[in-house]
DRENDO-1510 file (C-alpha; in Angstrom, 1 decimal, always signed):
<recs>
REC; n; res; u; v; w
REC; 1; MET; +233.2; +150.2; +148.5 .
REC; 2; THR; +235.0; +150.9; +151.8 .
REC; 3; ASP; +233.0; +148.2; +153.5 .
REC; 4; ILE; +233.9; +145.7; +150.7 .
REC; 5; GLN; +237.6; +146.7; +151.1 .
REC; 6; THR; +237.5; +146.1; +154.8 .
REC; 7; LEU; +235.8; +142.7; +154.4 .
REC; 8; ALA; +238.4; +141.7; +151.8 .
REC; 9; GLU; +241.3; +142.6; +154.2 .
REC; 10; LYS; +239.6; +140.8; +157.1 .
REC; 11; ALA; +239.1; +137.7; +155.0 .
REC; 12; ARG; +242.8; +137.7; +153.9 .
REC; 13; ALA; +243.9; +138.0; +157.5 .
REC; 14; GLU; +241.7; +135.1; +158.5 .
REC; 15; VAL; +242.9; +132.9; +155.6 .
REC; 16; ALA; +246.5; +133.7; +156.4 .
REC; 17; ALA; +245.9; +132.7; +160.1 .
REC; 18; ALA; +244.2; +129.4; +159.1 .
REC; 19; ALA; +246.4; +126.5; +160.3 .
REC; 20; ASP; +244.7; +123.5; +158.6 .
REC; 21; GLU; +242.2; +122.5; +156.0 .
REC; 22; GLU; +239.2; +122.5; +158.4 .
REC; 23; ALA; +239.8; +126.2; +159.2 .
REC; 24; LEU; +240.0; +127.1; +155.5 .
REC; 25; LYS; +236.7; +125.2; +154.9 .
REC; 26; ALA; +235.1; +127.2; +157.7 .
REC; 27; ILE; +236.2; +130.5; +156.2 .
REC; 28; GLU; +235.0; +129.5; +152.8 .
REC; 29; ARG; +231.6; +128.7; +154.2 .
REC; 30; ALA; +231.4; +132.0; +156.2 .
REC; 31; TYR; +232.2; +134.1; +153.1 .
REC; 32; THR; +231.0; +132.2; +150.0 .
REC; 33; GLY; +228.4; +129.8; +151.4 .
REC; 34; LYS; +224.7; +130.1; +150.8 .
REC; 35; ASP; +224.3; +132.0; +154.1 .
REC; 36; GLY; +227.6; +133.7; +153.9 .
REC; 37; VAL; +228.8; +137.3; +153.6 .
REC; 38; VAL; +228.8; +137.4; +149.8 .
REC; 39; ALA; +225.3; +136.0; +149.7 .
REC; 40; GLY; +224.1; +138.7; +152.1 .
REC; 41; LEU; +225.6; +141.4; +149.9 .
REC; 42; LEU; +224.0; +140.1; +146.8 .
REC; 43; ALA; +220.6; +139.8; +148.5 .
REC; 44; ALA; +220.8; +143.4; +149.5 .
REC; 45; ILE; +221.3; +144.7; +146.0 .
REC; 46; PRO; +217.5; +145.1; +145.2 .
REC; 47; THR; +217.2; +147.5; +148.1 .
REC; 48; LEU; +219.8; +149.9; +146.6 .
REC; 49; ASP; +219.3; +152.8; +144.3 .
REC; 50; PRO; +219.3; +151.5; +140.7 .
REC; 51; SER; +222.4; +153.5; +139.9 .
REC; 52; GLU; +224.3; +151.7; +142.6 .
REC; 53; ARG; +223.3; +148.2; +141.9 .
REC; 54; ARG; +225.8; +147.4; +139.1 .
REC; 55; ALA; +228.7; +148.5; +141.2 .
REC; 56; ALA; +227.5; +146.7; +144.3 .
REC; 57; GLY; +227.2; +143.4; +142.3 .
REC; 58; ILE; +230.7; +143.8; +140.8 .
REC; 59; ALA; +232.1; +144.5; +144.3 .
REC; 60; ALA; +230.4; +141.5; +145.9 .
REC; 61; ASN; +231.6; +139.1; +143.2 .
REC; 62; GLY; +235.1; +140.7; +143.5 .
REC; 63; LEU; +235.0; +139.9; +147.2 .
REC; 64; LYS; +234.1; +136.3; +146.5 .
REC; 65; GLN; +236.9; +135.9; +144.0 .
REC; 66; THR; +239.4; +137.5; +146.4 .
REC; 67; VAL; +238.4; +135.1; +149.2 .
REC; 68; LEU; +238.6; +132.0; +147.0 .
REC; 69; GLU; +242.0; +133.0; +145.6 .
REC; 70; ALA; +243.4; +133.6; +149.1 .
REC; 71; ILE; +242.0; +130.2; +150.2 .
REC; 72; GLY; +243.6; +128.5; +147.2 .
REC; 73; SER; +247.0; +130.0; +147.9 .
REC; 74; ARG; +246.8; +129.1; +151.5 .
REC; 75; ARG; +246.0; +125.5; +150.7 .
REC; 76; GLU; +249.1; +125.3; +148.5 .
REC; 77; GLU; +251.2; +126.7; +151.3 .
REC; 78; LEU; +249.8; +124.2; +153.9 .
REC; 79; ALA; +250.4; +121.3; +151.5 .
REC; 80; ALA; +254.0; +122.4; +150.8 .
REC; 81; GLY; +254.6; +122.8; +154.5 .
REC; 82; ALA; +253.2; +119.3; +155.2 .
REC; 83; LEU; +255.4; +117.8; +152.5 .
REC; 84; ALA; +258.5; +119.6; +153.8 .
REC; 85; ALA; +257.8; +118.3; +157.3 .
REC; 86; ARG; +257.5; +114.7; +156.0 .
REC; 87; ARG; +260.7; +115.1; +154.1 .
REC; 88; SER; +262.6; +116.5; +157.0 .
REC; 89; GLY; +261.8; +113.5; +159.2 .
REC; 90; GLU; +260.1; +115.6; +161.8 .
REC; 91; GLY; +258.3; +113.3; +164.3 .
REC; 92; PHE; +259.9; +110.2; +162.9 .
REC; 93; ASP; +261.4; +107.7; +165.3 .
REC; 94; PRO; +264.2; +105.7; +163.6 .
REC; 95; THR; +264.2; +103.2; +166.4 .
REC; 96; LEU; +260.7; +101.9; +165.7 .
REC; 97; PRO; +260.5; +98.6; +163.8 .
REC; 98; ALA; +259.6; +98.8; +160.1 .
REC; 99; PRO; +256.1; +97.7; +159.2 .
REC; 100; ARG; +256.1; +94.0; +158.2 .
REC; 101; PRO; +255.0; +93.1; +154.7 .
REC; 102; SER; +251.9; +91.0; +154.6 .
REC; 103; ARG; +252.7; +87.3; +154.2 .
REC; 104; GLY; +251.0; +85.1; +151.7 .
REC; 105; SER; +250.4; +81.4; +151.9 .
REC; 106; LEU; +250.6; +78.4; +149.7 .
REC; 107; HIS; +247.6; +77.5; +147.6 .
REC; 108; PRO; +246.1; +74.2; +148.9 .
REC; 109; LEU; +246.8; +72.6; +145.6 .
REC; 110; THR; +250.5; +73.6; +145.8 .
REC; 111; ARG; +250.7; +72.4; +149.4 .
REC; 112; VAL; +249.3; +68.9; +148.6 .
REC; 113; THR; +251.3; +68.6; +145.4 .
REC; 114; ARG; +254.6; +69.3; +147.2 .
REC; 115; GLU; +253.7; +66.8; +149.9 .
REC; 116; LEU; +253.1; +64.1; +147.3 .
REC; 117; GLU; +256.3; +65.0; +145.4 .
REC; 118; ASP; +258.3; +64.6; +148.6 .
REC; 119; LEU; +256.5; +61.3; +149.3 .
REC; 120; PHE; +257.2; +59.9; +145.8 .
REC; 121; ALA; +260.7; +61.2; +145.8 .
REC; 122; SER; +261.4; +59.2; +148.9 .
REC; 123; MET; +260.2; +56.1; +147.0 .
REC; 124; GLY; +262.6; +56.7; +144.2 .
REC; 125; TYR; +260.3; +58.5; +141.7 .
REC; 126; GLU; +261.3; +61.4; +139.5 .
REC; 127; VAL; +259.1; +64.4; +139.2 .
REC; 128; LEU; +258.4; +65.2; +135.5 .
REC; 129; ASP; +256.6; +68.0; +133.7 .
REC; 130; GLY; +254.9; +68.2; +130.3 .
REC; 131; PRO; +253.3; +70.8; +128.0 .
REC; 132; GLU; +249.8; +71.9; +128.8 .
REC; 133; VAL; +249.3; +72.6; +125.0 .
REC; 134; GLU; +249.8; +69.1; +123.8 .
REC; 135; LEU; +250.1; +67.3; +120.5 .
REC; 136; GLY; +247.1; +65.2; +119.7 .
REC; 137; HIS; +249.5; +62.3; +119.1 .
REC; 138; TYR; +250.6; +62.2; +122.8 .
REC; 139; ASN; +247.2; +63.1; +124.2 .
REC; 140; PHE; +245.3; +60.5; +122.3 .
REC; 141; GLU; +246.9; +58.3; +119.7 .
REC; 142; ALA; +250.0; +57.3; +121.6 .
REC; 143; LEU; +247.7; +56.4; +124.6 .
REC; 144; ASN; +245.8; +53.9; +122.5 .
REC; 145; ILE; +242.9; +56.3; +121.8 .
REC; 146; PRO; +242.6; +56.7; +118.0 .
REC; 147; ALA; +240.4; +59.3; +116.4 .
REC; 148; ASP; +237.3; +57.0; +116.2 .
REC; 149; HIS; +237.6; +55.7; +119.7 .
REC; 150; PRO; +234.5; +56.2; +121.9 .
REC; 151; ALA; +236.8; +57.1; +124.9 .
REC; 152; ARG; +237.3; +60.5; +123.2 .
REC; 153; ASP; +233.7; +61.4; +124.0 .
REC; 154; SER; +234.4; +61.6; +127.7 .
REC; 155; GLN; +237.6; +63.7; +127.1 .
REC; 156; ASP; +236.2; +66.5; +124.9 .
REC; 157; THR; +238.8; +69.2; +125.1 .
REC; 158; PHE; +239.7; +72.6; +123.8 .
REC; 159; PHE; +241.3; +72.3; +120.3 .
REC; 160; ILE; +243.9; +74.8; +119.3 .
REC; 161; ASP; +243.7; +74.1; +115.6 .
REC; 162; PRO; +240.8; +72.8; +113.3 .
REC; 163; GLU; +242.6; +69.6; +112.5 .
REC; 164; ALA; +243.0; +68.7; +116.3 .
REC; 165; HIS; +246.8; +68.4; +116.1 .
REC; 166; LEU; +247.1; +70.7; +119.1 .
REC; 167; VAL; +244.9; +70.4; +122.1 .
REC; 168; LEU; +244.8; +71.6; +125.7 .
REC; 169; ARG; +245.7; +68.3; +127.4 .
REC; 170; THR; +242.8; +66.4; +129.0 .
REC; 171; HIS; +245.0; +64.4; +131.4 .
REC; 172; THR; +248.6; +64.2; +132.5 .
REC; 173; SER; +248.9; +60.8; +130.9 .
REC; 174; PRO; +250.8; +62.1; +127.8 .
REC; 175; VAL; +253.8; +62.5; +130.0 .
REC; 176; GLN; +253.8; +58.6; +130.2 .
REC; 177; VAL; +254.8; +58.4; +126.5 .
REC; 178; ARG; +257.2; +61.3; +126.7 .
REC; 179; ALA; +258.9; +59.7; +129.7 .
REC; 180; MET; +259.3; +56.4; +127.9 .
REC; 181; GLU; +260.8; +58.1; +124.9 .
REC; 182; ARG; +263.3; +60.1; +127.1 .
REC; 183; LEU; +264.2; +57.9; +130.1 .
REC; 184; GLU; +266.1; +54.7; +130.1 .
REC; 185; PRO; +264.1; +51.9; +131.8 .
REC; 186; PRO; +263.7; +50.8; +134.5 .
REC; 187; PHE; +262.4; +54.1; +136.0 .
REC; 188; ARG; +259.7; +55.5; +138.2 .
REC; 189; ALA; +258.1; +58.9; +137.6 .
REC; 190; ILE; +255.2; +61.2; +138.5 .
REC; 191; ALA; +253.8; +64.1; +136.6 .
REC; 192; PRO; +251.6; +66.6; +138.4 .
REC; 193; GLY; +249.9; +69.3; +136.4 .
REC; 194; LYS; +246.9; +71.2; +135.1 .
REC; 195; VAL; +244.5; +69.6; +132.7 .
REC; 196; PHE; +241.4; +70.8; +130.8 .
REC; 197; ARG; +238.0; +69.4; +129.8 .
REC; 198; GLN; +235.3; +71.1; +127.9 .
REC; 199; GLU; +232.4; +70.4; +130.2 .
REC; 200; SER; +229.8; +72.2; +132.3 .
REC; 201; THR; +231.0; +73.3; +135.7 .
REC; 202; ASP; +229.3; +72.5; +139.0 .
REC; 203; ALA; +230.4; +71.8; +142.6 .
REC; 204; SER; +232.3; +68.7; +141.6 .
REC; 205; HIS; +233.3; +69.5; +138.0 .
REC; 206; ASP; +235.3; +72.3; +136.4 .
REC; 207; HIS; +236.8; +72.9; +133.0 .
REC; 208; THR; +240.3; +73.3; +134.6 .
REC; 209; PHE; +241.6; +71.0; +137.3 .
REC; 210; TYR; +244.8; +69.2; +138.5 .
REC; 211; GLN; +245.9; +65.6; +138.2 .
REC; 212; MET; +249.0; +63.6; +139.0 .
REC; 213; GLU; +250.1; +60.8; +136.7 .
REC; 214; GLY; +252.3; +58.0; +138.0 .
REC; 215; LEU; +254.3; +55.6; +135.9 .
REC; 216; VAL; +256.6; +52.7; +136.8 .
REC; 217; ILE; +258.5; +50.8; +134.1 .
REC; 218; GLY; +260.6; +47.7; +134.7 .
REC; 219; GLU; +260.7; +44.0; +134.2 .
REC; 220; ASP; +258.1; +41.6; +135.5 .
REC; 221; ILE; +255.9; +44.4; +137.0 .
REC; 222; SER; +252.7; +43.0; +138.4 .
REC; 223; VAL; +249.4; +44.2; +140.0 .
REC; 224; ALA; +251.0; +43.4; +143.4 .
REC; 225; HIS; +253.6; +46.1; +142.8 .
REC; 226; LEU; +250.7; +48.5; +142.0 .
REC; 227; ILE; +248.8; +47.7; +145.2 .
REC; 228; GLY; +252.0; +48.1; +147.3 .
REC; 229; ALA; +252.7; +51.5; +145.8 .
REC; 230; MET; +249.1; +52.7; +146.3 .
REC; 231; LYS; +249.0; +51.6; +149.9 .
REC; 232; THR; +252.2; +53.6; +150.5 .
REC; 233; LEU; +250.7; +56.6; +148.8 .
REC; 234; LEU; +247.5; +56.4; +151.0 .
REC; 235; ARG; +249.5; +55.9; +154.1 .
REC; 236; GLY; +251.5; +59.1; +153.3 .
REC; 237; ILE; +248.3; +61.1; +152.6 .
REC; 238; PHE; +246.2; +60.0; +155.5 .
REC; 239; GLY; +248.9; +59.1; +158.0 .
REC; 240; ARG; +247.6; +55.6; +158.6 .
REC; 241; GLU; +247.1; +52.3; +156.9 .
REC; 242; LEU; +243.9; +52.1; +154.8 .
REC; 243; GLU; +242.2; +49.0; +153.3 .
REC; 244; VAL; +242.0; +49.2; +149.5 .
REC; 245; ARG; +240.2; +47.3; +146.9 .
REC; 246; LEU; +240.4; +47.1; +143.1 .
REC; 247; ARG; +237.4; +47.1; +140.8 .
REC; 248; PRO; +237.6; +46.4; +137.1 .
REC; 249; GLY; +237.6; +49.6; +135.0 .
REC; 250; TYR; +238.2; +50.3; +131.4 .
REC; 251; PHE; +240.9; +52.8; +130.3 .
REC; 252; PRO; +242.5; +52.5; +126.9 .
REC; 253; PHE; +246.0; +53.0; +128.0 .
REC; 254; VAL; +246.1; +50.2; +130.6 .
REC; 255; GLU; +245.3; +46.5; +130.5 .
REC; 256; PRO; +244.0; +45.3; +132.9 .
REC; 257; GLY; +242.5; +48.5; +134.2 .
REC; 258; PHE; +241.1; +49.1; +137.7 .
REC; 259; GLU; +239.4; +51.6; +139.8 .
REC; 260; LEU; +241.1; +51.8; +143.2 .
REC; 261; ASP; +238.9; +52.4; +146.2 .
REC; 262; ALA; +240.0; +53.0; +149.8 .
REC; 263; ARG; +238.1; +52.4; +153.0 .
REC; 264; CYS; +236.7; +55.8; +154.0 .
REC; 265; PRO; +239.1; +57.4; +156.6 .
REC; 266; PHE; +236.3; +59.5; +158.0 .
REC; 267; CYS; +233.7; +56.9; +159.1 .
REC; 268; GLU; +233.0; +53.3; +159.8 .
REC; 269; GLU; +229.3; +53.0; +158.9 .
REC; 270; GLY; +229.0; +55.5; +156.0 .
REC; 271; CYS; +229.0; +59.3; +155.7 .
REC; 272; SER; +228.4; +62.0; +153.1 .
REC; 273; VAL; +232.0; +61.9; +151.9 .
REC; 274; CYS; +231.8; +58.2; +150.9 .
REC; 275; LYS; +228.1; +58.5; +150.0 .
REC; 276; ARG; +227.2; +56.0; +152.7 .
REC; 277; THR; +229.2; +53.2; +151.1 .
REC; 278; THR; +232.2; +53.2; +153.4 .
REC; 279; TRP; +234.4; +53.3; +150.3 .
REC; 280; ILE; +236.0; +56.3; +148.5 .
REC; 281; GLU; +236.8; +56.0; +144.8 .
REC; 282; LEU; +240.3; +57.5; +144.5 .
REC; 283; LEU; +242.0; +56.8; +141.2 .
REC; 284; PRO; +242.1; +54.8; +138.0 .
REC; 285; CYS; +245.1; +52.6; +137.6 .
REC; 286; GLY; +246.4; +49.4; +135.8 .
REC; 287; LEU; +249.2; +47.8; +134.0 .
REC; 288; VAL; +250.5; +49.7; +131.0 .
REC; 289; HIS; +249.0; +48.6; +127.7 .
REC; 290; PRO; +251.4; +47.0; +125.3 .
REC; 291; ALA; +250.4; +49.5; +122.6 .
REC; 292; VAL; +251.4; +52.4; +124.8 .
REC; 293; LEU; +254.8; +50.7; +125.5 .
REC; 294; ARG; +255.4; +50.4; +121.8 .
REC; 295; ALA; +254.3; +54.0; +121.2 .
REC; 296; GLY; +257.0; +55.0; +123.8 .
REC; 297; GLY; +259.6; +53.0; +122.0 .
REC; 298; LEU; +259.8; +50.1; +124.5 .
REC; 299; ASP; +259.5; +46.3; +123.7 .
REC; 300; PRO; +256.5; +45.0; +125.6 .
REC; 301; GLU; +258.0; +41.5; +125.5 .
REC; 302; ARG; +260.8; +42.7; +127.8 .
REC; 303; TRP; +259.3; +45.7; +129.7 .
REC; 304; SER; +256.1; +46.1; +131.6 .
REC; 305; GLY; +254.8; +48.6; +134.1 .
REC; 306; PHE; +251.9; +50.2; +135.9 .
REC; 307; ALA; +250.3; +53.6; +135.8 .
REC; 308; PHE; +247.8; +55.5; +137.9 .
REC; 309; GLY; +246.1; +58.9; +137.7 .
REC; 310; LEU; +245.5; +60.8; +140.9 .
REC; 311; GLY; +242.9; +63.6; +141.0 .
REC; 312; LEU; +244.8; +66.3; +142.9 .
REC; 313; SER; +241.8; +68.6; +143.0 .
REC; 314; ARG; +239.5; +65.9; +144.4 .
REC; 315; LEU; +242.3; +65.0; +146.9 .
REC; 316; VAL; +242.6; +68.6; +148.1 .
REC; 317; MET; +238.8; +68.8; +148.6 .
REC; 318; LEU; +238.9; +65.6; +150.6 .
REC; 319; ARG; +241.9; +66.7; +152.7 .
REC; 320; TYR; +240.4; +70.1; +153.6 .
REC; 321; GLY; +236.7; +69.5; +153.5 .
REC; 322; ILE; +236.1; +71.8; +150.5 .
REC; 323; ASP; +232.6; +71.3; +149.1 .
REC; 324; ASP; +233.0; +73.1; +145.7 .
REC; 325; VAL; +235.9; +72.4; +143.3 .
REC; 326; ARG; +235.4; +75.9; +141.7 .
REC; 327; HIS; +236.9; +77.5; +144.8 .
REC; 328; LEU; +240.3; +76.1; +143.9 .
REC; 329; MET; +240.6; +78.1; +140.7 .
REC; 330; GLY; +238.4; +81.1; +141.6 .
REC; 331; GLY; +241.2; +83.3; +143.0 .
REC; 332; ASP; +239.0; +84.5; +145.9 .
REC; 333; LEU; +241.4; +85.7; +148.6 .
REC; 334; ARG; +238.7; +85.1; +151.3 .
REC; 335; PHE; +238.9; +81.4; +150.4 .
REC; 336; LEU; +242.7; +81.2; +149.9 .
REC; 337; GLU; +243.6; +83.1; +153.1 .
REC; 338; GLN; +242.2; +80.2; +155.1 .
REC; 339; PHE; +245.2; +78.2; +154.1 .
</recs>
């Protein structure tokens, strides 16, 4: 027992002298590890007289408990001392500059949208907004797309109620009608925003993407006004004049309707971007259909206008060479930090 007492006092002294966590771990291994002092005492018990074995086992386990308690207390002391040192400001240099917070960056969609808003604002356009959960009336009927119209097949959406009175909007075109109801003509407006389509996703399609609707209402508006506005738009986007062409296209809310193509700004003889045609399909457009003017409360005998829909997600992909539209809504910082 005297030997155990001596070992316990020696262990307490070593623990009290330990200056850090590494020293405490070394003492713990030396006394309680598989090759430590306590293990040696327990291994020697079978060599003792049977009458001494019980007392020797109790003493060895008592030594182990003593060492562990001393180490636990010392750990608390070291932690309290470290905390007090930090609170006291020891080793702190107040003249050092503070660490700078990490800076974020604008999402490429936000960047391009703001550029276009500035461009159209310089042309006298208002920037409008509309609800993403839209009434079926504005999303379909007021845009000359009745319930039995085949155009609804290409705009399958997420319905909020069984009767399809509320939907997640499939385009930003409903803002056309809302603008005509609220604004006094003549006026010019754009409406950027998020839209939804219930369709399979791949590198060029996603169920959620961004569009920008444009609308001009006035008297004697013609296709020439439309072409002039689109050329100004393209010049602002690409920084130079681009040749454009109009191809006939059917859209229920415009008459006549067109697909506007621009000469590929990246090649002269064809590339992967323009699919070797030297033309890039950019946006649908046309003169506002008389039925849509009436739905917005305007007299088509007096007022006319043109509208266009710009695919912001496609434009961002074109601007930055992004090959998969799903990156834009994926939230992957490895992608977003590039911008």
